[in-house]
N, C-alpha and C positions, 0 to 999 in steps of 0.2 A: 529266280528268274522261273513264273510257272512255265513248265516245256507244253500246257498245252498251246502258252500263247504264244511261245515259239514255233509250234507246230503249223498253227494256224500262217504263219506267216514265210514256211515253208511251201507253198502252193505258191510257183509263178506268177499266176493273176492274181492273185491276192496280195501277193505283191507288188504285183504291178500297181493296183486300189489302193495301195495303202501311200506308193512314191505318186500316184495323179492327183490327191487329193492332201499329199504336202502341201501345194501352192494354194488351195482353197477349196471352199465345198462342194461337190455336185451330187447332181442327180445322177438317179442308175441311169436316165436314159444317155448324158452326159459320157458315165464312166463308160456304158457300154459302145457308144461311140467312137471316143479314144482309143478302148482296146479295142476295136473288130471283136467283138463274144456279141453274145446274143443277151438281150435282154433279163429274161430267165436266168441265164448263166452270170452274170452280173450281181441278179439278186441273189443269188444261193450263197455267192462269195463273199456278198456284205454283210447277209446274215449272222454268216460265220462270225465274220469278222466281228460285228457289234454282237455277238453274241459272248468271243473272247474277253472283249471290254477293246478293244485298241480302233474301232470308230465309232461313234455316236449318231445318232437320226433323227433329224426332227420334220414335223411336217410345213410343207410353206405350199398353200391351197393346196392345188392336185398332188402335187411331186411332195416324193420325200428326200430329201438334203442330207447325204453322208458327210461329215467330218471327222479328222482324226481325235482322240480324246488322247489328252496330254500323259495320264497318268503311268500308262504302260512304257511309255517312249522315257518317261524322264527314271521311272529304273530300269530299262535297257540301260542308260545311260549312267545309272549305277554300278550297275553292275559290271560295264564295261572299263567305268574307272579303273577299278582295280586291276584287270588287265594289261590300262596304262601305264599303271604306276610301275607294274610287275616290269613292261619292260621297258620304259625309261630308264629304270635301275639297271636293269640287265645292259642297255649301254651305254651306260657313264663307269660302268665297269670294263667292258669291253674298250672304252675309249681310254680308260687306265691304264688298262691290260700297254693298247699299243702306243701309246704315248711310252711307259717306263719301255717299252721293244726297240723303238725310236731312237731312242736318248743310250738305251744298251749300244747302238745297231753306231750311232752318230762318233762313241768314246772309241769304238773298236776303230772304224775308220780314219778316226784323228791320230793312233797310236805309228 
């Protein structure tokens, strides 16, 4: 995973922009209104998100429409999958240990 890309999401307003764009593409005006930040501030954050590959922009008449790019999210999901597998294995091991301990405790109470 590219640390620069993750760093871009560490800024709260940028993360909020990504969450806002999750549903559908939006103009900078819509983004600044919904997040209650000034338009130049929204544009600055969108520029960073665009440069780091999280967002892409397309012109539509006088507006610029921003939408999420899928590549980084797919890469992030793939990276997170390794952690999901690790924790699934650990929980399965824990379940096995707890089941074994319960069986031993039940045998002692039956005696």
